Every structure is written in C-alpha cells, then in structure tokens.
VMD Tcl script that builds the backbone (N, CA, C; Angstrom):
set m [mol new atoms 279]
animate dup $m
set s [atomselect $m all]
$s set {name element resname resid chain x y z} {
  {N N LEU 1 A -192.964 -58.791 37.236}
  {CA C LEU 1 A -192.095 -59.976 37.824}
  {C C LEU 1 A -191.548 -60.625 36.702}
  {N N VAL 2 A -190.210 -60.908 36.562}
  {CA C VAL 2 A -189.616 -61.439 35.770}
  {C C VAL 2 A -188.686 -62.669 36.114}
  {N N ALA 3 A -188.792 -63.848 35.631}
  {CA C ALA 3 A -187.995 -64.783 35.932}
  {C C ALA 3 A -187.169 -65.423 34.917}
  {N N SER 4 A -185.898 -65.805 35.024}
  {CA C SER 4 A -185.023 -66.017 33.874}
  {C C SER 4 A -184.968 -67.602 33.673}
  {N N ASN 5 A -185.660 -68.345 34.505}
  {CA C ASN 5 A -185.749 -69.915 34.170}
  {C C ASN 5 A -187.114 -70.408 34.886}
  {N N GLY 6 A -187.341 -71.706 34.484}
  {CA C GLY 6 A -188.760 -72.173 34.960}
  {C C GLY 6 A -188.823 -72.724 36.438}
  {N N GLU 7 A -187.585 -72.688 37.151}
  {CA C GLU 7 A -187.492 -73.010 38.741}
  {C C GLU 7 A -187.701 -71.782 39.362}
  {N N GLU 8 A -187.101 -70.523 38.646}
  {CA C GLU 8 A -187.334 -69.186 39.295}
  {C C GLU 8 A -189.065 -68.846 38.918}
  {N N ALA 9 A -189.397 -69.141 37.919}
  {CA C ALA 9 A -190.871 -68.774 37.700}
  {C C ALA 9 A -191.867 -69.655 38.658}
  {N N LEU 10 A -191.434 -70.872 38.992}
  {CA C LEU 10 A -192.229 -71.345 39.809}
  {C C LEU 10 A -192.209 -70.840 41.458}
  {N N GLU 11 A -190.925 -70.529 41.753}
  {CA C GLU 11 A -190.754 -69.576 43.112}
  {C C GLU 11 A -191.670 -68.347 43.060}
  {N N ILE 12 A -191.686 -67.490 41.850}
  {CA C ILE 12 A -192.204 -66.582 41.831}
  {C C ILE 12 A -194.000 -66.788 42.184}
  {N N ILE 13 A -194.210 -67.534 41.410}
  {CA C ILE 13 A -195.715 -68.185 41.558}
  {C C ILE 13 A -195.948 -68.169 42.740}
  {N N ALA 14 A -195.326 -69.006 43.442}
  {CA C ALA 14 A -195.677 -69.490 44.881}
  {C C ALA 14 A -195.328 -68.471 45.866}
  {N N LYS 15 A -194.897 -67.487 45.750}
  {CA C LYS 15 A -194.856 -66.035 46.403}
  {C C LYS 15 A -195.853 -65.195 46.075}
  {N N GLU 16 A -195.933 -64.828 44.768}
  {CA C GLU 16 A -196.764 -63.797 44.337}
  {C C GLU 16 A -198.211 -63.954 43.848}
  {N N MET 17 A -198.272 -65.162 43.643}
  {CA C MET 17 A -199.800 -65.652 43.043}
  {C C MET 17 A -200.395 -64.646 42.022}
  {N N PRO 18 A -199.614 -64.508 40.850}
  {CA C PRO 18 A -199.922 -63.592 39.864}
  {C C PRO 18 A -201.313 -64.160 39.157}
  {N N ASP 19 A -202.064 -63.089 38.578}
  {CA C ASP 19 A -203.358 -63.536 37.652}
  {C C ASP 19 A -203.026 -64.106 36.414}
  {N N LEU 20 A -201.926 -63.676 35.911}
  {CA C LEU 20 A -201.611 -64.487 34.433}
  {C C LEU 20 A -199.993 -64.474 34.463}
  {N N VAL 21 A -199.611 -65.537 33.628}
  {CA C VAL 21 A -197.960 -65.655 33.581}
  {C C VAL 21 A -197.935 -65.674 32.184}
  {N N LEU 22 A -196.878 -64.733 31.434}
  {CA C LEU 22 A -196.551 -64.690 30.076}
  {C C LEU 22 A -195.220 -65.673 30.138}
  {N N LEU 23 A -195.553 -66.733 29.472}
  {CA C LEU 23 A -194.452 -67.763 29.429}
  {C C LEU 23 A -193.569 -68.347 28.149}
  {N N ASP 24 A -192.502 -68.219 28.124}
  {CA C ASP 24 A -191.874 -68.931 26.924}
  {C C ASP 24 A -191.653 -70.276 27.184}
  {N N ILE 25 A -191.421 -71.145 26.281}
  {CA C ILE 25 A -191.126 -72.509 26.093}
  {C C ILE 25 A -189.828 -72.964 26.295}
  {N N MET 26 A -188.859 -72.097 25.774}
  {CA C MET 26 A -187.519 -72.526 25.578}
  {C C MET 26 A -186.854 -71.928 27.076}
  {N N LEU 27 A -187.085 -72.422 28.208}
  {CA C LEU 27 A -186.215 -71.761 29.319}
  {C C LEU 27 A -185.326 -72.769 29.846}
  {N N PRO 28 A -184.019 -72.213 30.368}
  {CA C PRO 28 A -183.011 -73.330 31.015}
  {C C PRO 28 A -183.640 -74.140 32.011}
  {N N GLY 29 A -183.328 -75.070 32.063}
  {CA C GLY 29 A -183.736 -76.015 33.278}
  {C C GLY 29 A -185.110 -76.782 33.051}
  {N N ILE 30 A -185.983 -76.301 33.793}
  {CA C ILE 30 A -187.527 -76.774 33.704}
  {C C ILE 30 A -188.192 -76.072 32.513}
  {N N ASP 31 A -188.392 -76.521 31.439}
  {CA C ASP 31 A -189.139 -75.623 30.238}
  {C C ASP 31 A -190.361 -75.052 30.383}
  {N N GLY 32 A -190.971 -74.473 29.568}
  {CA C GLY 32 A -192.167 -73.652 29.761}
  {C C GLY 32 A -193.359 -74.514 29.914}
  {N N TYR 33 A -193.198 -75.654 29.054}
  {CA C TYR 33 A -194.374 -76.933 29.054}
  {C C TYR 33 A -194.049 -77.310 30.476}
  {N N GLU 34 A -193.003 -77.579 31.043}
  {CA C GLU 34 A -193.162 -78.351 32.442}
  {C C GLU 34 A -193.794 -77.139 33.526}
  {N N VAL 35 A -193.288 -75.959 33.414}
  {CA C VAL 35 A -194.034 -75.018 34.155}
  {C C VAL 35 A -195.501 -74.732 33.923}
  {N N CYS 36 A -196.019 -74.856 32.677}
  {CA C CYS 36 A -197.496 -74.966 32.858}
  {C C CYS 36 A -198.165 -76.041 33.317}
  {N N GLU 37 A -197.667 -77.394 33.158}
  {CA C GLU 37 A -197.901 -78.677 33.646}
  {C C GLU 37 A -198.135 -78.639 35.231}
  {N N MET 38 A -196.997 -78.000 35.848}
  {CA C MET 38 A -197.116 -77.892 37.332}
  {C C MET 38 A -197.953 -76.913 37.937}
  {N N VAL 39 A -198.196 -75.638 37.068}
  {CA C VAL 39 A -199.073 -74.701 37.626}
  {C C VAL 39 A -200.512 -75.647 37.566}
  {N N ARG 40 A -200.751 -76.126 36.324}
  {CA C ARG 40 A -202.034 -76.975 36.294}
  {C C ARG 40 A -202.528 -78.028 37.230}
  {N N LEU 41 A -201.174 -78.701 37.830}
  {CA C LEU 41 A -201.347 -79.616 38.750}
  {C C LEU 41 A -201.527 -79.356 40.156}
  {N N LYS 42 A -201.489 -78.188 40.740}
  {CA C LYS 42 A -201.538 -77.430 41.926}
  {C C LYS 42 A -203.118 -76.770 42.052}
  {N N SER 43 A -204.011 -77.384 42.673}
  {CA C SER 43 A -205.257 -76.861 42.766}
  {C C SER 43 A -205.215 -75.313 43.041}
  {N N GLU 44 A -204.299 -74.810 44.019}
  {CA C GLU 44 A -204.544 -73.387 44.348}
  {C C GLU 44 A -203.965 -72.410 43.212}
  {N N TRP 45 A -203.307 -73.103 42.244}
  {CA C TRP 45 A -202.853 -72.113 41.160}
  {C C TRP 45 A -203.615 -72.439 39.797}
  {N N ARG 46 A -204.731 -73.184 39.698}
  {CA C ARG 46 A -205.265 -73.586 38.617}
  {C C ARG 46 A -205.890 -72.200 38.071}
  {N N HIS 47 A -206.073 -71.132 38.811}
  {CA C HIS 47 A -206.895 -69.954 38.290}
  {C C HIS 47 A -206.134 -69.177 37.432}
  {N N ILE 48 A -204.788 -69.123 37.632}
  {CA C ILE 48 A -203.752 -68.505 36.964}
  {C C ILE 48 A -203.759 -68.849 35.358}
  {N N ARG 49 A -203.925 -67.620 34.724}
  {CA C ARG 49 A -204.139 -67.896 33.305}
  {C C ARG 49 A -202.656 -67.567 32.807}
  {N N ILE 50 A -202.531 -68.607 31.697}
  {CA C ILE 50 A -201.158 -68.874 31.247}
  {C C ILE 50 A -201.232 -68.309 29.475}
  {N N VAL 51 A -200.209 -67.625 29.132}
  {CA C VAL 51 A -200.033 -67.543 27.713}
  {C C VAL 51 A -198.676 -67.649 27.593}
  {N N PHE 52 A -198.590 -68.438 26.204}
  {CA C PHE 52 A -197.225 -68.728 26.117}
  {C C PHE 52 A -196.864 -67.751 24.824}
  {N N LEU 53 A -195.587 -67.186 24.851}
  {CA C LEU 53 A -195.186 -66.580 24.116}
  {C C LEU 53 A -193.749 -66.955 23.579}
  {N N THR 54 A -193.858 -67.707 22.281}
  {CA C THR 54 A -192.815 -68.489 21.973}
  {C C THR 54 A -192.435 -68.386 20.439}
  {N N ALA 55 A -191.363 -68.864 20.022}
  {CA C ALA 55 A -190.899 -68.916 18.677}
  {C C ALA 55 A -191.444 -70.316 18.238}
  {N N LYS 56 A -191.507 -71.402 19.025}
  {CA C LYS 56 A -192.183 -72.597 18.562}
  {C C LYS 56 A -193.419 -72.326 18.279}
  {N N GLY 57 A -193.638 -72.337 17.006}
  {CA C GLY 57 A -194.776 -72.145 16.160}
  {C C GLY 57 A -195.467 -73.377 15.341}
  {N N ARG 58 A -194.953 -74.599 15.560}
  {CA C ARG 58 A -195.374 -75.798 14.723}
  {C C ARG 58 A -196.726 -75.918 15.261}
  {N N GLU 59 A -197.440 -76.511 14.569}
  {CA C GLU 59 A -198.751 -77.084 15.231}
  {C C GLU 59 A -198.606 -77.898 16.543}
  {N N VAL 60 A -197.685 -79.062 16.242}
  {CA C VAL 60 A -197.491 -80.111 17.343}
  {C C VAL 60 A -197.061 -79.274 18.696}
  {N N ASP 61 A -196.325 -77.989 18.567}
  {CA C ASP 61 A -195.969 -77.237 19.639}
  {C C ASP 61 A -197.093 -76.487 20.174}
  {N N ILE 62 A -197.998 -75.847 19.513}
  {CA C ILE 62 A -198.988 -75.182 20.042}
  {C C ILE 62 A -200.163 -76.211 20.348}
  {N N ALA 63 A -200.321 -77.288 19.983}
  {CA C ALA 63 A -201.333 -78.295 20.479}
  {C C ALA 63 A -200.748 -78.520 21.641}
  {N N LYS 64 A -199.610 -78.973 22.099}
  {CA C LYS 64 A -198.753 -79.579 23.243}
  {C C LYS 64 A -199.273 -78.402 24.083}
  {N N GLY 65 A -199.007 -77.206 24.028}
  {CA C GLY 65 A -198.982 -76.161 24.770}
  {C C GLY 65 A -200.627 -75.899 25.442}
  {N N MET 66 A -201.494 -76.049 24.443}
  {CA C MET 66 A -202.805 -75.833 24.877}
  {C C MET 66 A -203.398 -77.230 25.569}
  {N N VAL 67 A -203.137 -78.342 25.255}
  {CA C VAL 67 A -203.265 -79.578 25.689}
  {C C VAL 67 A -202.842 -79.366 27.342}
  {N N LEU 68 A -201.569 -78.954 27.523}
  {CA C LEU 68 A -201.035 -78.787 28.998}
  {C C LEU 68 A -201.856 -77.850 29.610}
  {N N GLY 69 A -202.663 -76.626 29.263}
  {CA C GLY 69 A -203.456 -75.916 29.921}
  {C C GLY 69 A -203.237 -74.460 29.651}
  {N N ALA 70 A -202.464 -74.230 28.482}
  {CA C ALA 70 A -202.269 -72.994 28.076}
  {C C ALA 70 A -203.814 -72.130 27.801}
  {N N ASP 71 A -203.854 -70.891 28.073}
  {CA C ASP 71 A -204.837 -70.112 27.985}
  {C C ASP 71 A -204.918 -69.385 26.600}
  {N N GLU 72 A -203.610 -69.075 25.951}
  {CA C GLU 72 A -203.439 -68.384 24.772}
  {C C GLU 72 A -202.085 -68.803 24.366}
  {N N TYR 73 A -201.699 -68.991 23.113}
  {CA C TYR 73 A -200.640 -69.427 22.390}
  {C C TYR 73 A -200.227 -68.404 21.548}
  {N N ILE 74 A -198.926 -67.624 21.542}
  {CA C ILE 74 A -198.677 -66.428 20.850}
  {C C ILE 74 A -197.393 -66.962 20.149}
  {N N THR 75 A -197.019 -66.917 18.827}
  {CA C THR 75 A -196.004 -67.068 18.350}
  {C C THR 75 A -195.175 -65.848 17.886}
  {N N LYS 76 A -193.850 -65.732 18.098}
  {CA C LYS 76 A -192.801 -64.717 17.632}
  {C C LYS 76 A -192.820 -64.761 16.072}
  {N N PRO 77 A -192.418 -63.638 15.356}
  {CA C PRO 77 A -192.675 -62.191 15.924}
  {C C PRO 77 A -193.979 -61.942 16.327}
  {N N PHE 78 A -194.288 -60.966 17.288}
  {CA C PHE 78 A -195.589 -60.576 17.560}
  {C C PHE 78 A -195.542 -59.107 17.903}
  {N N SER 79 A -196.595 -58.348 17.864}
  {CA C SER 79 A -196.681 -56.950 18.138}
  {C C SER 79 A -196.808 -56.662 19.675}
  {N N ASN 80 A -196.365 -55.738 20.309}
  {CA C ASN 80 A -196.722 -55.389 21.664}
  {C C ASN 80 A -198.037 -55.403 21.861}
  {N N ALA 81 A -199.006 -54.440 21.058}
  {CA C ALA 81 A -200.452 -54.264 20.794}
  {C C ALA 81 A -201.154 -55.490 20.965}
  {N N ASP 82 A -200.541 -56.464 20.144}
  {CA C ASP 82 A -201.627 -57.862 20.034}
  {C C ASP 82 A -201.512 -58.354 21.290}
  {N N VAL 83 A -200.159 -58.306 21.920}
  {CA C VAL 83 A -200.169 -59.243 23.228}
  {C C VAL 83 A -201.027 -58.568 24.343}
  {N N VAL 84 A -200.969 -57.174 24.302}
  {CA C VAL 84 A -201.660 -56.475 25.089}
  {C C VAL 84 A -203.212 -56.606 25.276}
  {N N ARG 85 A -203.709 -56.715 23.932}
  {CA C ARG 85 A -205.112 -56.910 23.774}
  {C C ARG 85 A -205.389 -58.157 24.158}
  {N N GLN 86 A -204.797 -59.269 23.664}
  {CA C GLN 86 A -204.926 -60.638 23.963}
  {C C GLN 86 A -204.827 -60.761 25.502}
  {N N VAL 87 A -204.044 -60.226 26.021}
  {CA C VAL 87 A -203.793 -60.009 27.919}
  {C C VAL 87 A -205.157 -59.623 28.470}
  {N N LYS 88 A -205.532 -58.440 27.888}
  {CA C LYS 88 A -206.741 -57.983 28.525}
  {C C LYS 88 A -208.068 -58.613 28.151}
  {N N ASP 89 A -207.949 -59.190 27.116}
  {CA C ASP 89 A -209.221 -60.301 26.788}
  {C C ASP 89 A -209.412 -61.280 27.894}
  {N N ILE 90 A -207.882 -61.914 28.131}
  {CA C ILE 90 A -207.884 -63.273 28.795}
  {C C ILE 90 A -208.462 -62.835 30.325}
  {N N LEU 91 A -207.881 -61.652 30.852}
  {CA C LEU 91 A -208.185 -61.109 31.928}
  {C C LEU 91 A -209.473 -60.713 32.270}
  {N N SER 92 A -210.113 -60.444 31.340}
  {CA C SER 92 A -211.728 -59.794 31.258}
  {C C SER 92 A -212.268 -60.929 31.402}
  {N N GLU 93 A -212.266 -62.193 30.925}
  {CA C GLU 93 A -213.162 -63.341 30.770}
  {C C GLU 93 A -213.651 -63.810 32.307}
}
mol reanalyze $m
mol bondsrecalc $m
mol representation Tube
mol addrep $m
C-alpha cells in the first residue's frame, strides 16, 4: 500500500492495520514525525512497526525519530537489500 502524504498514510493504517510502515519524514501536510507520533498514541496501533526511510540523516533527526517511537531509521542512499534485511529482522522480533 502506498500513501502520498501523512493524512493518507493514517487513513490506510486505520483501514488496513499493517504490520509495518516504511515512512519518510518529508511528507506534504502531516510529516512523518507526526504520523509516527499519532501511531504511537493510539493503543490499537502501538504494535505497528515503523521504519523511517529518509534523507534526513543528522543526529538530531535520527534521535527525534527514535524518541517518537521508530523501530528503525534508515538514511538515503540505501540499498534495497539492506532495507529488506532490516525489515525481515524487525518483523521476526
């Protein structure tokens, strides 16, 4: 499932209840940080794993994502193989 903005991502999460969300921070409207925070605030969504895939790689950006509840934070550029491996690791925990 693909969302083009934060609002759409939240709608999809509400309807589909995914196991994992790959989330960019830089989204139009509600950004990825806000989406992550909203997911973590809803008790029925707290089990959803969140992986940030983003170009925002400064320490402050990574720290903010992890404090808000991300399970993993991957910065661009990344290889598809690395993302697949990390997603498999997260889902097998």
